[in-house]
C-alpha positions in Angstrom: 0.0 0.0 0.0 1.3 3.4 -0.9 2.3 5.4 2.1 3.4 9.0 1.3 6.3 10.5 3.2 5.4 13.7 5.0 7.4 16.5 6.6 5.7 18.4 9.4 6.4 21.7 11.1 4.9 23.3 14.2 2.4 26.1 13.7 0.3 27.8 16.3 1.0 24.9 18.6 -0.2 22.3 16.0 1.5 20.3 13.3 1.2 21.7 9.9 2.1 19.8 6.7 4.8 21.3 4.6 3.4 21.7 1.0 4.2 19.1 -1.5 5.7 20.2 -4.8 6.7 18.4 -7.9 10.1 19.0 -9.5 8.5 21.2 -12.2 6.6 23.3 -9.6 9.7 23.7 -7.6 11.6 25.1 -10.6 8.7 27.4 -11.5 8.3 28.9 -8.0 12.0 29.5 -7.5 12.4 31.2 -10.9 13.5 34.8 -10.2 12.8 34.5 -6.5 15.0 37.4 -5.3 14.5 37.2 -1.5 12.6 35.1 1.0 12.3 35.8 4.7 11.2 32.9 7.0 11.1 35.1 10.1 12.7 32.5 12.4 15.0 34.8 14.1 14.8 36.0 17.8 13.9 39.3 19.4 15.4 42.6 18.2 17.5 41.1 15.3 17.3 41.5 11.5 15.4 38.9 9.5 17.6 37.0 7.2 17.1 36.3 3.5 16.9 32.5 3.1 17.7 32.6 -0.6 21.3 33.5 0.2 21.1 36.7 -1.9 21.7 38.8 1.3 18.6 41.0 1.1 18.1 40.9 4.8 15.3 42.9 6.4 16.7 45.5 8.9 14.7 45.8 12.1 13.9 48.9 14.1 12.2 49.3 17.4 12.9 45.9 18.8 10.6 43.4 16.8 9.9 40.2 18.7 9.8 36.5 17.9 6.3 35.1 18.0 4.5 31.9 17.0 4.1 32.2 13.3 2.1 30.7 10.4 4.9 28.2 10.0 7.2 27.8 13.0 8.0 31.4 14.2 7.0 34.8 12.9 7.9 38.4 13.7 5.8 40.4 16.1 5.1 44.2 15.7 3.7 46.5 18.4 2.3 49.8 17.3 3.3 51.5 20.6 7.0 50.5 19.9 7.2 51.9 16.4 8.6 48.6 15.1 9.4 48.0 11.4 11.3 45.7 9.0 12.7 47.2 5.8 15.1 46.7 2.9 16.0 49.3 0.2 18.2 47.1 -2.1 17.8 48.0 -5.8 16.9 44.3 -6.5 13.6 44.9 -4.6 12.6 47.9 -6.7 11.8 46.5 -10.1 8.7 47.5 -12.0 7.4 44.0 -12.5 7.3 42.1 -9.2 5.5 39.9 -6.7 5.5 40.6 -3.0 3.9 37.8 -0.9 3.5 37.5 2.9 1.3 36.2 5.7 -0.1 38.5 8.4 -2.1 38.0 11.6 -3.5 41.3 13.0 -3.3 41.4 16.8 -5.3 44.7 17.2 -7.3 47.1 15.1 -6.1 50.2 16.9 -5.7 52.9 14.4 -4.9 53.8 10.7 -1.8 51.5 10.3 0.6 50.3 7.6 0.7 46.6 7.1 3.4 46.6 4.4 4.6 48.9 1.6 7.0 50.1 -1.0 6.4 53.7 0.0 8.0 56.8 1.6 5.4 59.0 3.4 7.8 62.0 3.1 8.8 61.7 -0.5 6.1 61.5 -3.3 8.8 60.3 -5.7 9.3 57.1 -3.7 5.9 55.5 -3.7 5.0 52.2 -5.4 2.3 50.6 -3.2 1.0 50.6 0.3 -1.4 48.4 2.2 -3.1 50.0 5.3 -5.5 48.9 8.0 -8.6 51.0 8.5 -10.0 49.9 11.8 -13.0 52.3 11.9 -14.8 50.2 9.3 -12.7 47.0 9.5 -11.2 47.5 6.0 -7.8 47.5 4.3 -6.9 50.3 1.9 -4.6 49.3 -1.0 -3.1 52.2 -2.9 -0.8 51.8 -5.9 1.2 54.4 -7.8 2.1 54.8 -11.5 3.6 57.3 -13.8 1.5 60.4 -13.4 -0.9 59.3 -10.7 -2.3 56.8 -8.3 -5.4 54.7 -7.6 -6.8 52.9 -4.5 -9.1 50.1 -3.4 -11.0 49.7 -0.2 -11.3 46.0 1.0 -13.9 44.8 3.5 -12.2 42.3 5.9 -14.4 42.4 9.0 -13.1 41.4 12.4 -11.9 37.9 11.4 -8.3 38.9 10.8 -7.8 39.3 14.6 -7.9 35.5 14.8 -7.0 34.6 11.3 -3.8 34.3 9.3 -4.2 36.3 6.0 -2.3 35.5 2.9 -1.4 38.7 0.9 0.0 38.9 -2.6 0.8 42.1 -4.4 1.7 41.8 -8.1 2.7 44.3 -10.7 2.9 43.1 -14.3 4.6 46.0 -16.1 5.9 43.8 -18.9 2.5 42.1 -19.6 3.9 38.6 -19.0 0.7 37.2 -17.5 -2.0 39.7 -18.9 -2.3 43.2 -20.1 0.9 45.3 -19.5 0.9 47.7 -16.5 -1.8 45.7 -14.6 -1.9 45.4 -10.8 -3.2 42.3 -8.9 -4.0 42.0 -5.2 -5.0 38.7 -3.5 -6.0 38.6 0.2 -7.2 35.2 1.5 -7.9 33.6 4.9 -11.0 32.7 6.9 -14.0 34.4 5.3 -11.8 36.9 3.4 -11.2 36.2 -0.3 -10.2 39.2 -2.4 -9.0 38.7 -6.0 -8.5 42.1 -7.6 -7.2 43.1 -11.0 -6.8 46.7 -12.0 -7.2 48.1 -15.5 -4.1 48.7 -17.6 -2.6 52.0 -16.5 0.6 53.9 -16.9 3.8 52.0 -15.9 4.1 51.4 -12.2 6.2 54.0 -10.3 9.7 52.9 -9.4 10.9 54.0 -6.0 14.5 55.2 -6.3 15.6 54.5 -2.7 12.7 52.8 -0.9 12.3 49.1 -1.0 10.0 46.8 0.9 8.9 47.4 4.5 6.6 45.6 7.0 4.9 47.1 10.1 5.1 50.7 8.9 6.6 52.7 6.0 9.5 55.2 6.1 8.3 58.7 7.2 4.8 57.5 7.5 4.4 57.1 11.2 1.6 54.5 11.2 3.1 51.4 12.9 0.8 48.4 13.3 0.2 45.6 15.9 0.5 42.3 14.0 2.5 39.1 13.4 4.1 38.6 10.0 5.6 35.4 8.5 6.8 33.7 5.3 7.5 36.6 3.0 8.9 36.5 -0.5 9.9 38.9 -3.4 10.1 37.9 -7.0 11.2 40.3 -9.8 8.3 39.0 -12.0 4.5 38.8 -11.7 3.6 35.3 -10.6 0.7 33.5 -12.4 -2.6 32.9 -10.7 -1.7 29.2 -10.6 1.6 30.0 -8.8 -0.2 32.2 -6.3 -2.6 29.3 -5.6 0.3 27.0 -5.0 1.9 29.3 -2.5 -1.5 29.6 -0.6 -1.6 25.8 -0.6 -5.2 25.6 0.6 -4.4 27.9 3.5 -1.4 25.8 4.7 1.3 28.1 3.3 4.6 27.4 1.8 8.2 27.8 2.9 11.8 27.3 1.8 13.3 24.9 1.1 11.0 23.3 -1.4 11.4 19.6 -1.0 10.3 17.1 -3.7 8.0 14.6 -2.1 5.2 12.4 -3.5 1.7 13.8 -3.3 -1.0 11.8 -1.4 -3.1 10.2 -4.1 -6.5 11.1 -2.5 -5.5 14.8 -1.8 -5.5 14.1 1.9 -2.3 14.4 4.0 -1.5 11.9 6.7 1.2 12.1 9.5 
């Protein structure tokens, strides 16, 4: 009788199955993966880039180690002005995918979840995702040559107890659809957002500001949350690849190991 081999990891005190991938899926998901942060580090230290490309996230304010989506995650407290950021040029391409998991621990103000954005410099703004607690919504704003646009997302109160999977994609090159199109996916619990913008002018390219979590430079809107398993690609991932990363809500992490899939679709351990 076929008995699939499984690898398990601790998550929120339970055992979660590491996603299975085929060799072909592994090659596809690793293609042009520039940085990946597993958030396994301890309190008040930088978060290391697991790809070996040295795009570490510098911490400010004393971020903490918390129970994450998969193993550990990074805790942010709004009162402590905590943030992770990296401004390397490799994270500032016009076509890209930024993917991460978050678990809000409070809805205590107008706060920044993640961004490629400088609140003090209009020339350094690509996108920003903010929490709007007064009406339990997210606000997603994206910037392009000559302007900006925004989207309000109803998320309810579920995120206070739910891990949310967030993917921001910019397809400037038109590799997966119309050129200069933006895509936003937010999934978890009762939240299921799948947004595609119209084709607009080319996305703005921040000249000095890369990716940040927990706030944005010069913005002053720190958040209370836990973040985990974040990656940056210098291309727009396909919808199928986004679905694979979500993995039916189980998530995905490095390294990708080639293991046989359970024939019935159920995982045993």
